[in-house]
C-alpha positions as CSV (number, residue, x, y, z in Angstrom):
1,X,-118.0,-86.1,65.7
2,X,-117.3,-84.6,69.1
3,X,-114.6,-87.2,69.7
4,X,-112.9,-86.2,66.5
5,X,-113.1,-82.5,67.1
6,X,-110.0,-80.8,68.3
7,X,-109.8,-78.2,71.1
8,X,-110.4,-74.6,70.2
9,X,-109.1,-71.3,71.5
10,X,-110.4,-71.8,75.0
11,X,-109.3,-75.4,75.2
12,X,-112.7,-77.0,74.6
13,X,-113.8,-79.3,71.8
14,X,-115.8,-77.5,69.0
15,X,-118.3,-78.9,66.6
16,X,-119.9,-76.0,64.8
17,X,-122.7,-76.6,62.3
18,X,-122.9,-80.2,63.4
19,X,-125.9,-82.0,64.8
20,X,-124.5,-82.9,68.2
21,X,-125.0,-82.3,71.9
22,X,-124.3,-78.9,73.3
23,X,-121.0,-79.6,75.0
24,X,-118.2,-77.3,75.6
25,X,-115.6,-79.3,77.5
26,X,-111.9,-80.1,77.3
27,X,-110.8,-83.3,75.5
28,X,-110.0,-85.1,78.9
29,X,-113.5,-84.4,80.1
30,X,-115.3,-85.4,76.9
31,X,-116.1,-89.0,77.7
32,X,-117.4,-88.2,81.2
33,X,-119.5,-85.3,79.7
34,X,-121.0,-87.7,77.1
35,X,-121.9,-90.2,79.8
36,X,-123.6,-87.5,81.9
37,X,-125.6,-86.2,78.9
38,X,-126.6,-89.8,77.9
39,X,-127.9,-90.4,81.4
40,X,-129.8,-87.1,81.5
41,X,-131.4,-87.7,78.1
42,X,-132.5,-91.2,79.0
43,X,-134.0,-90.0,82.3
44,X,-135.9,-87.2,80.6
45,X,-137.3,-89.6,77.9
46,X,-138.4,-92.1,80.6
47,X,-140.5,-89.3,82.1
48,X,-142.1,-88.5,78.7
49,X,-140.1,-85.5,77.7
50,X,-138.6,-85.1,74.3
51,X,-135.0,-84.2,73.7
52,X,-133.9,-82.8,70.3
53,X,-130.6,-81.7,68.9
54,X,-130.4,-78.7,66.5
55,X,-127.9,-77.9,63.7
56,X,-127.5,-74.3,64.4
57,X,-124.2,-72.3,64.3
58,X,-123.6,-73.6,67.8
59,X,-125.1,-77.0,68.6
60,X,-128.1,-76.9,70.9
61,X,-129.7,-79.6,73.1
62,X,-133.3,-78.8,73.7
63,X,-135.9,-80.4,76.0
64,X,-139.7,-80.1,75.3
65,X,-141.9,-80.1,78.3
66,X,-145.1,-78.4,79.4
67,X,-145.4,-76.9,75.9
68,X,-142.1,-75.2,76.2
69,X,-138.7,-75.8,74.6
70,X,-135.7,-75.3,76.9
71,X,-132.0,-75.3,75.9
72,X,-129.4,-77.0,78.1
73,X,-125.7,-76.9,77.9
74,X,-122.9,-78.9,79.6
75,X,-119.6,-77.1,79.8
76,X,-116.4,-77.1,81.8
77,X,-115.0,-74.3,83.8
78,X,-111.9,-72.9,82.2
79,X,-109.0,-71.4,84.1
80,X,-107.2,-68.5,82.5
81,X,-103.6,-67.9,83.1
82,X,-101.1,-65.5,81.7
83,X,-99.2,-67.0,78.8
84,X,-95.6,-67.9,79.3
85,X,-93.5,-67.8,76.1
86,X,-91.8,-71.1,75.3
87,X,-88.8,-72.0,73.1
88,X,-88.0,-68.4,72.1
89,X,-91.6,-67.7,71.2
90,X,-92.0,-64.0,70.4
91,X,-95.7,-63.4,69.4
92,X,-97.8,-65.8,71.4
93,X,-101.2,-65.3,72.9
94,X,-101.7,-63.1,76.0
95,X,-103.6,-65.9,77.9
96,X,-103.6,-69.6,78.2
97,X,-106.9,-71.4,78.8
98,X,-106.8,-74.6,80.8
99,X,-109.9,-76.9,81.4
100,X,-110.4,-77.3,85.1
101,X,-112.2,-80.7,85.0
102,X,-115.2,-79.1,86.9
103,X,-118.3,-79.7,84.8
104,X,-121.5,-77.7,84.9
105,X,-125.0,-78.1,83.5
106,X,-126.9,-74.9,82.6
107,X,-130.4,-74.2,81.5
108,X,-130.1,-71.5,79.0
109,X,-133.5,-69.9,79.6
110,X,-135.1,-67.1,81.5
111,X,-136.5,-68.5,84.7
112,X,-136.8,-65.7,87.2
113,X,-135.1,-66.6,90.4
114,X,-135.3,-70.4,89.7
115,X,-132.0,-72.3,89.8
116,X,-130.5,-72.8,86.4
117,X,-127.0,-74.1,87.1
118,X,-125.6,-77.3,88.6
119,X,-121.9,-78.0,89.0
120,X,-119.4,-80.4,90.4
121,X,-119.0,-79.6,94.1
122,X,-117.5,-80.9,97.3
123,X,-120.6,-82.7,98.3
124,X,-121.7,-84.2,95.0
125,X,-120.4,-84.5,91.5
126,X,-122.7,-83.6,88.6
127,X,-123.7,-87.2,88.0
128,X,-125.5,-87.3,91.3
129,X,-127.5,-84.1,90.7
130,X,-129.3,-85.1,87.5
131,X,-132.7,-85.5,89.3
132,X,-132.3,-82.0,90.6
133,X,-131.6,-80.8,87.1
134,X,-134.8,-82.4,85.8
135,X,-136.8,-80.8,88.6
136,X,-135.2,-77.5,87.7
137,X,-136.2,-77.9,84.1
138,X,-139.8,-78.5,85.1
139,X,-139.8,-75.4,87.3
140,X,-138.4,-73.2,84.6
141,X,-140.7,-74.6,82.0
142,X,-143.7,-73.9,84.2
143,X,-142.4,-70.3,84.9
144,X,-141.8,-69.8,81.2
145,X,-145.3,-71.0,80.4
146,X,-146.8,-68.7,83.0
147,X,-144.8,-65.8,81.7
148,X,-145.9,-66.5,78.1
149,X,-149.5,-66.8,79.2
150,X,-149.3,-63.5,81.0
151,X,-147.7,-61.9,77.9
152,X,-150.6,-63.3,75.8
153,X,-153.1,-61.9,78.3
154,X,-151.4,-58.5,78.2
155,X,-151.3,-58.6,74.4
156,X,-154.9,-59.5,74.2
157,X,-155.8,-56.7,76.6
158,X,-153.7,-54.3,74.5
159,X,-155.4,-55.3,71.3
160,X,-158.8,-55.0,73.0
161,X,-157.9,-51.5,74.3
162,X,-156.7,-50.6,70.8
163,X,-160.0,-51.8,69.3
164,X,-162.1,-49.9,71.9
165,X,-160.0,-46.8,71.2
166,X,-160.5,-47.2,67.4
167,X,-164.3,-47.6,68.0
168,X,-164.4,-44.5,70.2
169,X,-162.5,-42.5,67.6
170,X,-164.8,-43.8,64.8
171,X,-167.9,-42.9,66.9
172,X,-166.4,-39.5,67.6
173,X,-165.8,-38.9,63.9
174,X,-169.3,-40.1,63.0
175,X,-170.8,-37.8,65.7
176,X,-168.8,-34.8,64.4
177,X,-169.9,-35.6,60.8
178,X,-173.6,-35.7,62.0
179,X,-173.1,-32.4,63.8
180,X,-171.6,-30.8,60.7
181,X,-174.4,-32.2,58.4
182,X,-177.1,-30.9,60.8
183,X,-175.5,-27.4,60.9
184,X,-175.2,-27.4,57.1
185,X,-178.8,-28.5,56.8
186,X,-180.0,-25.8,59.2
187,X,-178.0,-23.2,57.3
188,X,-179.5,-24.4,54.0
189,X,-183.0,-24.4,55.4
190,X,-182.6,-20.8,56.8
191,X,-181.3,-19.7,53.4
192,X,-184.2,-21.3,51.6
193,X,-186.7,-19.6,53.9
194,X,-185.1,-16.2,53.2
195,X,-185.2,-16.9,49.5
196,X,-188.9,-17.8,49.7
197,X,-189.6,-14.7,51.6
198,X,-187.8,-12.6,49.0
199,X,-189.6,-14.3,46.1
200,X,-193.0,-13.7,47.9
201,X,-192.1,-10.1,48.3
202,X,-191.2,-9.8,44.6
203,X,-194.5,-11.4,43.7
204,X,-196.4,-9.1,46.0
205,X,-194.9,-6.0,44.5
206,X,-195.5,-7.2,41.0
207,X,-199.2,-7.6,41.9
208,X,-199.2,-4.1,43.4
209,X,-197.8,-2.7,40.2
210,X,-200.3,-4.9,38.2
211,X,-197.4,-6.7,36.5
212,X,-198.5,-10.0,35.1
213,X,-197.2,-13.0,37.1
214,X,-198.6,-15.6,34.7
215,X,-196.3,-18.7,34.2
216,X,-195.5,-17.7,30.6
217,X,-194.5,-14.2,31.6
218,X,-191.0,-13.1,32.3
219,X,-191.6,-12.4,36.0
220,X,-193.7,-15.5,36.4
221,X,-191.0,-17.7,34.9
222,X,-188.4,-16.1,37.2
223,X,-190.6,-16.7,40.3
224,X,-191.1,-20.4,39.4
225,X,-187.3,-20.8,38.9
226,X,-186.5,-19.0,42.2
227,X,-188.9,-21.1,44.2
228,X,-187.5,-24.3,42.6
229,X,-184.0,-23.1,43.6
230,X,-185.2,-22.5,47.2
231,X,-186.7,-26.0,47.3
232,X,-183.4,-27.5,46.1
233,X,-181.6,-25.7,49.1
234,X,-184.3,-26.8,51.6
235,X,-183.2,-30.2,53.1
236,X,-186.8,-30.9,54.2
237,X,-188.1,-30.6,50.7
238,X,-185.1,-32.4,49.2
239,X,-185.8,-35.3,51.6
240,X,-189.5,-35.3,50.9
241,X,-189.2,-38.0,48.3
242,X,-188.5,-40.6,51.0
243,X,-191.9,-39.9,52.7
244,X,-195.3,-41.2,51.8
245,X,-197.3,-39.1,49.4
246,X,-199.1,-36.3,51.2
247,X,-196.7,-36.2,54.2
248,X,-194.5,-33.3,53.0
249,X,-196.5,-30.8,55.0
250,X,-196.0,-32.9,58.1
251,X,-192.3,-33.1,57.3
252,X,-191.9,-29.4,57.2
253,X,-193.9,-28.9,60.3
254,X,-196.9,-27.4,58.4
255,X,-195.0,-24.2,57.7
256,X,-197.3,-21.9,55.8
257,X,-194.3,-20.3,54.1
258,X,-193.9,-23.3,51.9
259,X,-197.5,-23.3,50.6
260,X,-196.7,-20.5,48.2
261,X,-194.2,-22.7,46.4
């Protein structure tokens, strides 16, 4: 399909949405580029690495090694020259793009300072640099793997810090709630003590005035109701039902003020 694809705007063959090698070269360099990629793919597969071709918007050639997937592209350097109108042409393009014949292999991945590009040069054409390309792929795959492992460690540390922060906030909320409950209980206990003292004083004055405090009398019924209300407010009395029988006195610290209730 690459052989049947015509050149695009920049003078390179295009095969979008097709399952083919990631090549961006001019028609004259296509056969050579295919031979280079064929040699590279076979060399990679002999070393146990898997090469796949995607069908994305732009074709991708990917190599799987060290648990990583790397994308490689073979392209041709394009020369740009100002367009010269021909045959009375009035509305032509501003630039002409001419393939240079100089091929280049690129690893399209982050790799820190590792080398990611190999090109035709004065000392060696690209065909003689394929072993260096494979070594570069391994170096970048290892760097990418280390980077991902570091990101995973950082993410795990972030999640643990978040978990510890959530636990600390939960403990703080629970401590605040315990403090508020304690203060409310102390306030209720104080209020119940004042009520009992008031009821005791009412009962004492009734006796002084020789007013009957029998349970069936008006004042007797009121005293019983008032003391029950004080008991409902008292958190020590309210919690007495969780103690063993006979331990209520111990729970309230043997306070004589409760004996009258």
